[in-house]
C-alpha positions as CSV (number, residue, x, y, z in Angstrom):
1,X,6.1,-37.7,66.0
2,X,3.4,-38.9,68.3
3,X,-0.1,-39.7,67.2
4,X,-1.5,-36.8,69.3
5,X,0.9,-34.3,67.5
6,X,0.1,-35.8,64.1
7,X,-3.5,-35.4,64.8
8,X,-3.1,-31.9,66.0
9,X,-1.0,-31.0,62.8
10,X,-3.6,-32.6,60.6
11,X,-6.3,-30.4,62.2
12,X,-4.2,-27.2,61.7
13,X,-3.6,-28.1,58.0
14,X,-7.4,-28.9,57.6
15,X,-8.5,-25.7,59.1
16,X,-6.1,-23.5,57.2
17,X,-5.4,-25.0,53.8
18,X,-8.2,-23.2,52.2
19,X,-6.6,-19.7,52.9
20,X,-4.8,-18.0,50.0
21,X,-1.1,-18.6,50.6
22,X,-1.8,-21.1,53.1
23,X,1.7,-22.5,53.6
24,X,2.9,-19.7,56.0
25,X,-0.2,-19.5,58.2
26,X,0.0,-23.4,58.5
27,X,3.7,-23.3,59.4
28,X,3.1,-20.6,61.9
29,X,0.3,-22.5,63.6
30,X,2.3,-25.7,63.7
31,X,5.3,-24.1,65.3
32,X,2.9,-22.3,67.7
33,X,1.3,-25.5,68.7
34,X,4.3,-27.8,68.6
35,X,7.3,-25.6,69.2
36,X,8.9,-26.2,65.9
37,X,8.1,-27.7,62.5
38,X,8.9,-31.5,62.6
39,X,10.3,-32.9,59.4
40,X,7.5,-35.5,59.5
41,X,5.0,-32.8,58.7
42,X,6.6,-31.9,55.6
43,X,4.8,-34.6,53.4
44,X,1.4,-33.9,55.1
45,X,1.5,-30.2,54.2
46,X,2.8,-31.0,50.6
47,X,0.0,-33.5,50.1
48,X,-2.7,-31.1,51.3
49,X,-1.4,-28.2,49.4
50,X,-0.5,-30.0,46.3
51,X,3.0,-29.0,46.5
52,X,6.3,-30.8,46.3
53,X,8.0,-31.7,49.5
54,X,11.0,-29.7,48.3
55,X,8.8,-26.5,48.1
56,X,7.6,-27.0,51.7
57,X,11.1,-27.8,53.0
58,X,12.4,-24.6,50.9
59,X,10.1,-22.3,52.8
60,X,10.9,-23.9,56.2
61,X,14.7,-23.5,55.7
62,X,14.4,-20.0,54.0
63,X,12.7,-18.4,57.0
64,X,14.9,-18.4,60.1
65,X,11.8,-18.0,62.2
66,X,10.8,-21.6,61.6
67,X,12.6,-24.0,63.9
68,X,13.4,-27.6,62.6
69,X,14.2,-28.9,66.0
70,X,12.6,-28.3,69.5
71,X,13.8,-25.1,71.2
72,X,14.9,-24.8,74.8
73,X,12.5,-23.8,77.5
74,X,13.4,-20.1,76.9
75,X,14.2,-18.5,73.5
76,X,16.7,-15.6,73.7
77,X,16.8,-13.4,70.7
78,X,19.6,-10.8,70.2
79,X,18.9,-8.0,67.8
80,X,21.7,-7.9,65.0
81,X,20.4,-5.0,63.2
82,X,22.7,-2.0,62.3
83,X,21.3,0.3,65.2
84,X,21.9,-2.4,67.9
85,X,25.3,-3.1,66.3
86,X,26.3,0.5,66.6
87,X,25.3,0.3,70.3
88,X,27.2,-2.8,71.2
89,X,25.3,-5.9,70.2
90,X,28.3,-7.7,68.6
91,X,30.0,-7.7,72.0
92,X,26.8,-8.8,73.6
93,X,26.5,-11.6,71.1
94,X,30.0,-12.9,72.0
95,X,29.2,-12.8,75.6
96,X,25.8,-14.5,75.2
97,X,27.3,-17.3,73.1
98,X,30.0,-17.9,75.8
99,X,27.7,-17.6,78.6
100,X,25.1,-20.0,77.1
101,X,27.6,-22.3,75.5
102,X,25.9,-22.4,72.3
103,X,25.8,-20.5,69.0
104,X,22.9,-19.1,67.1
105,X,20.2,-21.7,66.5
106,X,21.7,-23.7,69.1
107,X,20.3,-24.8,72.5
108,X,22.0,-25.1,75.9
109,X,22.9,-28.6,77.0
110,X,20.4,-28.3,79.8
111,X,17.7,-27.5,77.3
112,X,16.9,-24.2,79.1
113,X,17.9,-21.7,76.4
114,X,17.8,-21.5,72.6
115,X,19.8,-18.6,71.1
116,X,18.6,-16.8,68.0
117,X,19.4,-13.8,66.0
118,X,16.8,-11.2,65.1
119,X,16.9,-8.3,62.8
120,X,15.0,-5.6,64.5
121,X,13.0,-5.4,67.7
122,X,11.8,-1.9,67.0
123,X,13.7,-0.1,69.8
124,X,16.6,1.0,67.9
125,X,17.3,4.0,69.9
126,X,17.8,2.0,73.1
127,X,19.8,-1.0,71.9
128,X,21.3,-3.5,72.2
129,X,18.0,-5.2,72.6
130,X,17.1,-8.7,73.3
131,X,13.9,-10.7,73.7
132,X,13.5,-13.6,76.1
133,X,10.2,-15.4,75.2
134,X,7.7,-12.5,74.8
135,X,9.6,-10.1,77.0
136,X,11.7,-7.3,75.4
137,X,14.6,-5.8,77.1
138,X,16.5,-2.7,76.1
139,X,19.9,-1.3,76.7
140,X,21.2,-4.8,77.5
141,X,24.7,-4.9,78.9
142,X,26.7,-8.2,79.6
143,X,25.8,-7.9,83.4
144,X,22.1,-7.2,82.5
145,X,22.1,-10.3,80.2
146,X,23.6,-12.5,83.0
147,X,20.8,-11.3,85.4
148,X,18.1,-11.8,82.9
149,X,19.3,-15.3,82.0
150,X,19.9,-16.3,85.7
151,X,16.3,-15.1,86.6
152,X,14.8,-17.4,83.8
153,X,17.1,-20.2,84.9
154,X,15.4,-20.1,88.3
155,X,11.9,-20.4,87.0
């Protein structure tokens, strides 16, 4: 971890450590700032919150939202909730894994895309749904998936 990132993380911890239940806001802020939660920050958080490293690591590893490695340039999330499954998300998952060449929590070899599962995007009537970055897409077929990914690849 670079000195700049370490200073950034220290500032985040210092700003948020007084909040009730400070660990989750701190982890979210670190991931928003750095793109993931580096393992090097676990002792920093534990020391400042008077917790064990195991407790901090346990929270990071429990919540799938927190990445322990840098993500690709674009994060693709596929909804795996029941409504999307009933509308074909499992077929879309198989296609996405093959098209990107990685499984969930994996990143393409060119570091362009990270594939993640999500368990509801709030558009249940129009699934299968995906998000790429902050953009939500509904009724995603395999062809639509390919077009969306190709459009991002060209950015």
